[in-house]
C-alpha positions in Angstrom: 20.0 8.1 -20.9 19.8 11.2 -23.2 23.1 10.3 -24.9 21.9 6.7 -25.3 18.8 8.0 -27.1 20.7 10.3 -29.3 23.6 8.0 -30.2 22.1 4.6 -30.2 18.4 4.5 -30.7 16.6 5.1 -34.0 15.4 8.7 -34.7 11.8 8.0 -33.8 12.8 7.0 -30.3 14.7 10.3 -29.5 11.8 11.9 -27.7 10.7 8.8 -25.8 10.4 9.0 -22.1 12.7 7.2 -19.7 9.8 4.9 -18.7 9.1 3.9 -22.3 12.8 3.1 -23.0 13.0 1.1 -19.8 9.9 -1.0 -20.5 10.5 -1.4 -24.2 14.3 -1.9 -24.3 15.7 -2.7 -20.9 13.1 -4.8 -19.1 12.4 -7.6 -21.6 12.3 -11.4 -21.0 15.5 -12.3 -22.9 17.7 -15.3 -22.2 21.4 -14.9 -21.8 23.5 -17.9 -22.8 27.2 -18.5 -23.3 28.7 -20.4 -26.2 32.4 -20.8 -25.8 33.7 -17.3 -24.9 30.7 -15.5 -26.4 27.7 -14.2 -24.5 24.5 -14.6 -26.6 21.2 -12.8 -25.9 18.1 -14.7 -27.1 15.2 -12.3 -27.6 11.6 -13.6 -27.5 10.2 -14.4 -31.0 7.2 -12.1 -30.4 9.3 -9.1 -29.2 7.8 -6.1 -31.0 10.9 -3.9 -31.0 13.4 -6.5 -32.1 14.6 -4.6 -35.1 15.1 -1.4 -33.1 16.8 -3.3 -30.3 19.3 -4.9 -32.7 19.9 -1.5 -34.4 20.6 0.1 -30.9 22.9 -2.9 -30.1 24.9 -2.3 -33.4 25.1 1.4 -32.7 26.4 0.8 -29.2 29.1 -1.6 -30.6 30.2 1.1 -33.0 30.7 3.8 -30.3 34.3 4.7 -29.6 35.6 6.7 -26.7 37.9 9.6 -27.6 41.6 9.1 -26.9 41.5 12.0 -24.4 38.5 10.6 -22.5 38.9 10.8 -18.7 36.6 9.4 -16.1 35.9 11.9 -13.3 35.9 10.5 -9.7 
């Protein structure tokens, strides 16, 4: 969660608590639809943090794992 805050969320959210991130970004009434081979998330029109959510989504999309990345078991 801390790396998500540092790498993906806007700067003003870096010191937000886990509960705040959970309620404002992860538990929202969005609708997931599928168009062809694409998954589409439809956010509510009155969602207060839509700009921040979309910025975090773009930042997640830009993340790249290092070539030497290993998953520990």
